[in-house]
N, C-alpha and C positions, 0 to 999 in steps of 0.2 A: 849667571856666574858672576854677578856683580860683587866686588870685593876681593876677587882673586887677583893675585899679582903674578907676573911672569918673571923668571921661570918658576913653575910650581910643579907639584906631582902630577896635576892634571895636564898641564902643558907638556911635560916630559912624556907621559904615557900617550898623549895624542900624537906627538911626533914619532915615537917609537912604533905606534900602531900603523901610522902611514908608511913608515919605512918598511915594515913587515909586509903590508899589503902591496906596496910597490914591488918589493923583491919577489913575492909569490906570483904577482901578475907577470913579471918578466920571465919567471920560470915557466909559467903556463904558455906564454906566447912562444918562447924558445922551443918548448917541447913540441909545439904544433908547426915549427919551421917558420915562424914569423919574424919580423924585424923588431927587436926589442927597443930600438931607438925611438920608436913611436911612443912607447910607454914612458920613456924618460922625458919626453917633451909634452905629450898630451895630458898625462896625469897631473903634473904640477900646474899646468895651465887651467885644467878643469877645476882643480881644488882652489885655485886663486879666485876664479870666477864664482865658485860656490861660496867661498868665505865672504866675498863682497856681497853676493846675493842674499845670503842668510843674515848678514848685518843689516841690509836694507829691510828685510822682512821684519827684523826685530824692532826697527825704528818705526815702520809703518803700522805694524800690528802689535805683537807682544813678543817678549824675549824667551819664549819657551818652545819655539819651533826650530831651533838651530839644527839639530841632527836630522829630523824628518824632512825639513825643507831643502836639505843639501841636494838630494836627487833632482829636485826641480830645476837646479842650475847646472849641476855637473853633467847630467845626461844630455841636454841639448848642446852643451859645449863639446862633449866627446863626439856626438853625432856630426856636428859641423866640422870638427877636425877630420873625422874619418872621410867625410865627403870630399874635402879639399885634398886629402892625402890619397884618395882612391882606395880606401880600406872598407871592409864590411863593418859597419857600426854595430850590427847585431852580434857578430862574433867577438868584436873588441869588448863589448859590454859583458859577454859571457865569460871572457877571460878575467875581467875585473871583479865581477859581482861576488864570487865566493871569498876572495881575499878581503873584500870590504867588510864582510861579516866578522872576520877576525879583527879588523880594525875596531869595530864596535866593541868586541870583547875586551881588547886592551884598553880602549878609551874608558869603558865603564870601571875598570880597575882604578884608573886615574880619578874617576868621580868618587869612588869610595875613599881613596886616600885624601881627597880634597874635602870630603864631607858634603858634597852637593848631591842632588838627586836622591835624597834619602827616602826611606820607606815609611809606611804607616806604623803607628804605635802597636805594640803587641800586648798591652795590658789595658783593661777596661777602665772607663771613666764615666760614671753615671751622670755627672754634672754637665757633660758636653751637650751643646745645642745640636740640633739636627744638621745645621750647615757646617759646623765645625767637625762633627762626626763624619760627614760625607767627605770632608777634606783629608782628615788624618786617620780615620778608622773606617774606611769604606766597606770592607768585607770583614766584620769582626770575627766570624767563625774561622775564616782562612787565616787571619792574623794570629789568633790564639793557637791554632794548630801548628803554626810555624814559629812559635815563641822560642823554641830551642835554637833557632838561628839568630835571635835578636842580638843587636850590638847597641852600645851607647856611644854617642859622639861627645867630645869634650866641651867644656865651657867655652863659649865664643864661637862654636860651630853654627852652621846654618840651622840644623835641627834643634839645637839648644835654644837658639834665638826664637824660632817659631814657637816652641813649647813655653818659653818664658812670656812671649807676647800674648799667649792664650791663657796665661795664669796657671799653667799646669805645673810649673816649677818656679822656685824663687831664685834660682841661679845654679851654677854647677853644670854637670853633664846633662845631656838630653835624657828623656825617657827611653826605655828600650824600644828600638825600632827595627824593622826588617832591613837587612842589608840588600836592598832591592838592586843596587848597582851590581853586586856580585851574582845575584840571581839572573839578571839580564846578561851579564858576561858569560855565564855558564850556558844560558839558552843560545847565545850567539855562536858559541863553539859547537854546540850540538847542531845548529842550523848549517854551519859550515860543513860538518861531517855529512849531514843529509844532502847538501848540495853536491858534494863530490860523488855521492852514491847515485842520485837521480840523474847526474850529468850523463851517465852512460846510456840512459834511455830517452833523453831529450834530444831528438835529432834536428829539430828546426832551430836555426840560429836565432838567438834572442830569447828563447824559451827559458834558458837557465837564469838569465838576468832577471826576467820577470818572476820566476819562481823564488829567487832569493829576496827580491823586493817585497813580494806579496807575503811570503812566509815570515819575514821579519816584521812587516807591518801588522800582521795578525798576532804575532807574539807580543809585540809592543803594545797593541791595543789592550790585551789582557793584563799585562804588567802594569799599565798605567793605573789600574784600579788599586794597586798596592803601593803607589807612590803618594807621598804627602806634600810634595813641593809644588806640583803643577795645579794651577787654579782651575776650578770647574767653571766652564763657560756656557754650557747649554745642556739641559736635560740630564744632568748628572755626569756629563762627559767633559773631558778636558780638551783643550785646543789640539793637543797631540793626537787624541783619539779620533777627532773629526778628520784630521789629515790622514790618519791610518785608514779610516773607512774609504777615503778617496783612493788611496794607494792600493788597497785590497781590491776595490772595484776595477781599477785600471789594470792591475795585474791579471785578474781573472778574465777580463774581456780580451786582453792581448793574448793570453794563453789559449783561449778558445778560438780566436781568430787564426792564430798560427797553427793550431791543430787542424782547423778546417782547410787551410792552405795546403798543409802536408797531405791530408786525405785526398785532395783533388789531384795531386800529382801522380 
């Protein structure tokens, strides 16, 4: 997000999304008869630690892991807080996980308004090298089939800058690209609805949180193929996709372990 200045549409939607997630978490805790004051203290604390942690990750590694690396810092902070406060960390994370999917949905609207996190081009270019094609036109058949969704970002936007640097345009607006930000936002809303549905059948504390994390990671893994901004780092995969694979594996193992514990009771 280099070049963005605060306050921006992105920053505004980020804050609005957090406020929405916090409010929904309070509602869920209150409905279960819990003390909502823990949400008011623990959530800002965890997000502060998460923000500092993701900033450190961006300095040590690269700056495209901000959203996916957030759980790596937020989750341990919340678990530590719950232990000190004498709360069930698993239940607390279950209360928080579905609202955080809506935060992602709102955040991605901010990405669209800011012009970051843009998608692949939807029109073909025979002169593209294989490396460039893998970056901005990874799945040509899918991109062409979704051409009716295509948008163009204005001159000076991130997408236009990328296309100009590749010699695809001489200036002006970007080529038509997928509004992948809005596609991910829609997917996050659907995952939220799915989380509320499966919540009724997940009896083991913590299972809902892992379901939310794993389902989002799986969705994000697929969506990354249609994004043009994230660099490919290994075997055609982006850094975010590698993190997604780790999150998917962790979520699957935790769900299996928790199901086994439930079956033994």
